[in-house]
C-alpha positions as CSV (number, residue, x, y, z in Angstrom):
1,M,70.5,-36.0,-48.0
2,T,71.6,-33.8,-51.0
3,V,72.2,-30.1,-50.8
4,V,68.8,-29.4,-52.5
5,G,67.0,-31.5,-49.9
6,K,68.7,-29.7,-47.1
7,I,67.8,-26.4,-48.6
8,L,64.2,-27.5,-49.0
9,V,64.1,-28.7,-45.4
10,F,65.5,-25.4,-44.2
11,L,63.0,-23.5,-46.3
12,N,60.2,-25.5,-44.9
13,L,61.5,-24.9,-41.3
14,L,61.8,-21.2,-42.0
15,F,58.4,-21.0,-43.5
16,S,56.9,-22.9,-40.6
17,L,58.6,-20.4,-38.2
18,V,57.3,-17.4,-40.2
19,V,53.7,-18.9,-40.3
20,G,54.0,-19.7,-36.6
21,A,55.2,-16.2,-35.9
22,F,52.2,-14.7,-37.8
23,A,49.8,-17.0,-35.9
24,V,51.4,-15.9,-32.6
25,I,51.1,-12.2,-33.6
26,D,47.5,-12.7,-34.6
27,Y,46.7,-14.4,-31.3
28,T,48.5,-11.9,-29.1
29,S,46.9,-9.0,-30.9
30,R,43.5,-10.3,-29.8
31,T,44.4,-10.6,-26.1
32,H,45.3,-8.1,-23.6
33,W,47.6,-5.4,-25.0
34,A,50.3,-5.8,-22.3
35,V,50.5,-9.6,-22.8
36,A,50.3,-9.2,-26.5
37,F,53.1,-6.7,-26.6
38,T,55.3,-8.9,-24.5
39,K,54.5,-11.9,-26.7
40,L,55.2,-9.9,-29.8
41,K,58.6,-8.9,-28.5
42,Q,59.3,-12.6,-27.9
43,D,58.2,-13.4,-31.4
44,Y,60.3,-10.7,-32.8
45,Q,63.3,-12.0,-30.9
46,A,62.5,-15.5,-32.3
47,L,62.5,-14.1,-35.9
48,A,65.8,-12.5,-35.2
49,D,67.2,-15.8,-33.9
50,A,65.7,-17.5,-37.0
51,K,67.5,-15.0,-39.2
52,R,70.8,-15.6,-37.6
53,T,70.2,-19.4,-37.8
54,A,69.4,-19.0,-41.6
55,E,72.5,-17.0,-42.2
56,T,74.5,-19.6,-40.4
57,E,72.9,-22.4,-42.4
58,T,73.5,-20.5,-45.6
59,A,77.2,-20.1,-44.8
60,N,77.4,-23.8,-44.0
61,L,75.7,-24.7,-47.2
62,V,78.1,-22.5,-49.1
63,K,81.0,-24.3,-47.4
64,E,79.5,-27.7,-48.1
65,K,79.0,-26.7,-51.7
66,E,82.7,-25.8,-52.0
67,Q,83.7,-28.9,-50.1
68,L,81.5,-31.0,-52.4
69,Y,83.1,-29.8,-55.6
70,D,86.5,-30.2,-54.1
71,D,85.6,-33.8,-53.2
72,L,84.2,-34.3,-56.7
73,R,87.3,-33.0,-58.2
74,K,89.5,-35.0,-55.9
75,G,87.5,-38.2,-55.7
76,G,86.8,-38.6,-59.4
77,V,83.2,-39.5,-59.0
78,K,81.9,-41.4,-62.1
79,G,79.7,-39.3,-64.4
80,L,80.7,-36.0,-62.7
81,D,84.4,-35.8,-63.3
82,P,85.0,-33.8,-66.4
83,K,87.0,-35.8,-68.9
84,N,86.9,-33.3,-71.6
85,K,85.9,-29.8,-72.3
86,E,82.3,-30.7,-72.9
87,D,82.0,-32.5,-69.6
88,A,83.6,-29.6,-67.8
89,L,81.2,-27.2,-69.5
90,R,78.2,-29.4,-68.6
91,I,79.3,-29.7,-64.9
92,G,80.2,-26.1,-64.7
93,S,76.8,-25.1,-66.2
94,R,75.1,-27.4,-63.8
95,A,77.0,-26.1,-60.8
96,A,76.4,-22.5,-61.9
97,K,72.7,-23.2,-62.2
98,L,72.6,-24.8,-58.8
99,L,74.6,-22.0,-57.2
100,K,72.3,-19.4,-58.9
101,E,69.2,-21.2,-57.6
102,Q,70.7,-21.3,-54.1
103,E,71.7,-17.6,-54.3
104,E,68.2,-16.7,-55.5
105,T,66.7,-18.7,-52.7
106,I,69.0,-17.1,-50.1
107,A,68.3,-13.7,-51.5
108,D,64.5,-14.3,-51.3
109,L,64.9,-15.4,-47.7
110,K,66.9,-12.4,-46.9
111,A,64.4,-10.1,-48.6
112,T,61.6,-11.7,-46.7
113,I,63.4,-11.4,-43.4
114,D,64.5,-7.8,-44.1
115,G,61.0,-6.9,-45.2
116,R,59.6,-8.3,-41.9
117,E,62.2,-6.4,-40.0
118,G,61.5,-3.1,-41.8
119,A,57.7,-3.4,-41.5
120,D,57.7,-2.7,-37.8
121,P,55.2,-5.3,-36.6
122,R,54.4,-3.1,-33.6
123,E,52.5,-0.7,-35.8
124,G,49.6,-3.1,-36.1
125,L,49.6,-3.7,-32.4
126,R,49.7,0.0,-31.8
127,Q,46.6,0.5,-34.0
128,Q,44.8,-2.3,-32.1
129,L,45.8,-0.8,-28.8
130,T,44.4,2.6,-29.9
131,A,41.1,1.0,-30.9
132,M,41.0,-0.9,-27.6
133,L,41.7,2.4,-25.7
134,T,38.9,4.1,-27.6
135,K,36.5,1.4,-26.7
136,F,37.7,1.5,-23.1
137,Q,37.1,5.2,-22.9
138,Q,33.6,4.7,-24.3
139,Y,33.0,2.0,-21.7
140,Q,34.2,4.4,-19.0
141,A,31.9,7.1,-20.2
142,N,28.9,4.7,-20.3
143,Q,29.9,3.4,-16.9
144,S,29.9,7.0,-15.6
145,K,26.5,7.7,-17.0
146,F,25.2,4.4,-15.6
147,T,26.7,5.3,-12.1
148,N,25.1,8.8,-12.2
149,E,21.7,7.3,-13.3
150,S,22.0,4.6,-10.6
151,A,22.7,7.3,-7.9
152,R,19.7,9.3,-9.1
153,L,17.4,6.3,-9.0
154,Q,18.7,5.4,-5.6
155,S,18.1,8.9,-4.4
156,D,14.5,8.8,-5.8
157,N,14.0,5.4,-4.2
158,T,15.1,6.8,-0.8
159,N,12.8,9.7,-1.2
160,L,9.9,7.5,-2.1
161,R,10.6,5.2,0.8
162,G,10.6,8.3,3.1
163,S,7.3,9.5,1.6
164,L,5.8,6.0,1.9
165,A,6.9,5.7,5.5
166,T,5.3,9.2,6.2
167,E,2.1,8.2,4.5
168,V,2.0,4.9,6.3
169,D,2.5,6.6,9.6
170,K,-0.2,9.1,8.8
171,N,-2.6,6.3,7.8
172,F,-1.8,4.5,11.0
173,Q,-2.5,7.7,13.1
174,L,-5.7,8.2,11.2
175,T,-6.7,4.6,11.7
176,R,-6.0,4.9,15.4
177,L,-8.0,8.1,15.6
178,A,-10.9,6.6,13.6
179,N,-10.9,3.5,15.9
180,A,-10.8,5.8,19.0
181,R,-13.7,7.8,17.6
182,L,-15.6,4.6,16.8
183,D,-15.0,3.4,20.3
184,E,-16.2,6.7,21.8
185,K,-19.3,6.5,19.5
186,M,-20.1,3.0,20.6
187,Q,-19.6,3.8,24.2
188,A,-21.8,6.9,23.8
189,E,-24.5,4.8,22.1
190,I,-24.3,2.2,24.9
191,K,-24.5,4.9,27.5
192,A,-27.3,6.6,25.7
193,R,-29.2,3.3,25.5
194,G,-28.6,2.7,29.2
195,L,-29.8,6.2,30.0
196,D,-32.9,5.8,27.7
197,E,-33.7,2.5,29.5
198,L,-33.2,4.1,32.9
199,N,-35.3,7.0,31.9
200,R,-38.0,4.7,30.6
201,R,-38.0,2.7,33.8
202,L,-38.1,5.9,35.9
203,L,-40.9,7.3,33.9
204,T,-42.8,4.0,34.3
205,R,-42.2,4.1,38.1
206,V,-43.2,7.8,38.3
207,T,-46.4,7.0,36.3
208,E,-47.1,4.1,38.7
209,L,-46.5,6.3,41.7
210,E,-48.8,9.0,40.3
211,K,-51.5,6.4,39.8
212,F,-50.9,5.0,43.2
213,S,-51.0,8.5,44.8
214,K,-54.3,9.2,43.1
215,M,-55.8,6.0,44.3
216,V,-54.5,6.5,47.8
217,A,-55.9,10.1,47.8
218,G,-59.2,8.8,46.6
219,T,-59.4,6.3,49.5
220,G,-58.2,8.8,52.1
221,G,-55.2,6.9,53.3
222,A,-52.5,4.4,52.4
223,G,-53.5,1.3,50.7
224,K,-52.7,-1.2,48.1
225,V,-54.1,-2.1,44.7
226,G,-56.2,-5.2,44.9
227,P,-57.7,-7.3,42.2
228,G,-59.8,-5.4,39.7
229,G,-58.1,-2.1,40.8
230,I,-59.7,-1.9,44.2
231,V,-57.6,-0.1,46.8
232,S,-57.6,-1.5,50.3
233,R,-56.3,-0.1,53.5
234,T,-52.9,-1.1,54.7
235,S,-51.9,-2.1,58.2
236,A,-49.8,0.4,60.1
237,R,-46.7,-1.9,60.4
238,P,-45.4,-4.7,58.3
239,P,-44.7,-8.1,59.8
240,D,-41.7,-8.0,62.2
241,D,-39.8,-10.8,60.7
242,L,-39.4,-9.5,57.1
243,K,-35.8,-9.6,55.8
244,G,-34.7,-9.0,52.3
245,R,-32.1,-7.2,50.2
246,V,-31.8,-4.4,47.7
247,L,-32.1,-5.6,44.1
248,K,-31.6,-2.3,42.3
249,A,-30.8,1.2,43.4
250,E,-31.7,4.2,41.2
251,G,-31.3,7.4,43.2
252,R,-33.8,7.5,45.9
253,L,-35.9,4.7,44.5
254,L,-35.0,1.1,45.3
255,E,-36.3,-2.3,44.3
256,V,-36.2,-4.9,47.1
257,S,-36.7,-8.6,47.3
258,L,-39.9,-8.4,49.4
259,G,-43.4,-8.3,48.0
260,S,-47.1,-8.9,48.8
261,D,-46.5,-12.6,49.3
262,H,-44.3,-11.7,52.3
263,G,-47.1,-9.5,53.8
264,L,-45.7,-6.2,52.5
265,Q,-48.1,-3.5,51.5
266,P,-47.8,0.1,50.1
267,G,-47.1,2.6,52.9
268,H,-45.1,0.2,55.1
269,K,-41.9,1.5,56.5
270,L,-38.6,-0.6,56.2
271,Y,-35.1,-0.1,57.4
272,V,-31.9,-0.4,55.4
273,F,-28.7,-1.8,56.8
274,R,-25.2,-2.7,55.5
275,L,-23.7,-5.8,57.0
276,G,-20.2,-5.5,58.2
277,N,-18.1,-5.3,61.3
278,P,-19.8,-3.4,62.7
279,P,-23.1,-3.3,60.8
280,R,-24.3,0.2,59.6
281,Y,-27.7,1.7,59.6
282,L,-28.3,3.6,56.3
283,G,-31.9,5.0,56.6
284,E,-35.6,4.5,56.3
285,V,-37.6,3.7,53.1
286,R,-41.4,3.8,52.4
287,V,-43.1,1.2,50.3
288,R,-44.7,2.7,47.2
289,T,-45.8,-0.3,45.0
290,V,-45.8,-4.0,45.6
291,D,-45.6,-7.1,43.4
292,P,-45.9,-10.7,44.6
293,N,-42.1,-11.0,45.2
294,T,-40.7,-7.5,44.8
295,A,-41.6,-3.9,45.8
296,V,-40.5,-0.4,44.9
297,V,-39.6,1.7,47.9
298,E,-38.5,5.4,48.3
299,V,-35.9,6.7,50.7
300,E,-37.3,9.0,53.4
301,G,-35.1,11.7,54.8
302,A,-31.4,12.0,54.4
303,M,-29.2,9.0,53.7
304,R,-26.2,8.3,55.9
305,Q,-24.5,6.7,52.9
306,P,-25.6,5.9,49.3
307,I,-27.6,2.7,49.2
308,V,-26.3,0.1,46.8
309,K,-27.3,-3.4,45.6
310,D,-27.3,-6.2,48.2
311,D,-27.8,-3.9,51.2
312,R,-30.1,-5.5,53.8
313,V,-33.8,-4.4,54.1
314,E,-35.8,-5.4,57.2
315,S,-39.1,-4.5,58.8
316,S,-37.5,-3.7,62.2
317,I,-34.2,-2.2,63.5
318,L,-31.4,-4.7,63.2
319,G,-31.0,-6.6,66.4
320,N,-34.4,-5.7,67.8
């Protein structure tokens, strides 16, 4: 390889290093500033090493040039060895031209390296870091605003949840109260209907008793209503073997399971018992109206105990 070829190879290598250094600087400036700064320091060190390598190569080339001319002078290479004054001038001019080109190339390389060293490559990185810091501060400010807004929204959400829970509890209490009032209303209506029915039945019984009393008064004694509204006299005592039970009890009026088919007539006296151990005598009742299978009786005198449904009714004292 000739001297010119070596110089070109060296220049190509140096140019590649410079381009690589620029690429590395561009890459590191786009990454995190700490990593970029560390990488830039490494690239700067690589450029310094390349400078030292270039200076060493230049010195070697100068030595090789001098050695080459010494060899040419000593070896007598054909076509290069000056045989006369014209050849010497030609070779000298050629050597001078080559040396001048080498010196110019070396000077350009030194100027490029010195210019790169004097430009302070950290200035560009410093500007980029300043821009990144400004953006980071803006990001922090936006993040602070976002945090405050999020805290406010969370507080509003908490307040709304509390208000909603309060309203839900109020609605639940109102619903319970409304249901309770509705239940009370329904119970009152049921009770009122029951009382109306009881009152109607009592009025019916009273009307029947009044009619019966008028009929008995018109006949001059106790009797029963026969077919066609004829009132007949009643016997003094009912049959001795009558036994029945209380179907309904409404105050002093009772409905029993004995009627005219059993020989019962208005004015008959019956006795009320409650079976148990021992049996209890509850009082006397007088027949007021009769139907074929039932009769309405009224308690006479004071009751030993309240008469209830399923108490026993007989025409004679229990056991007699």
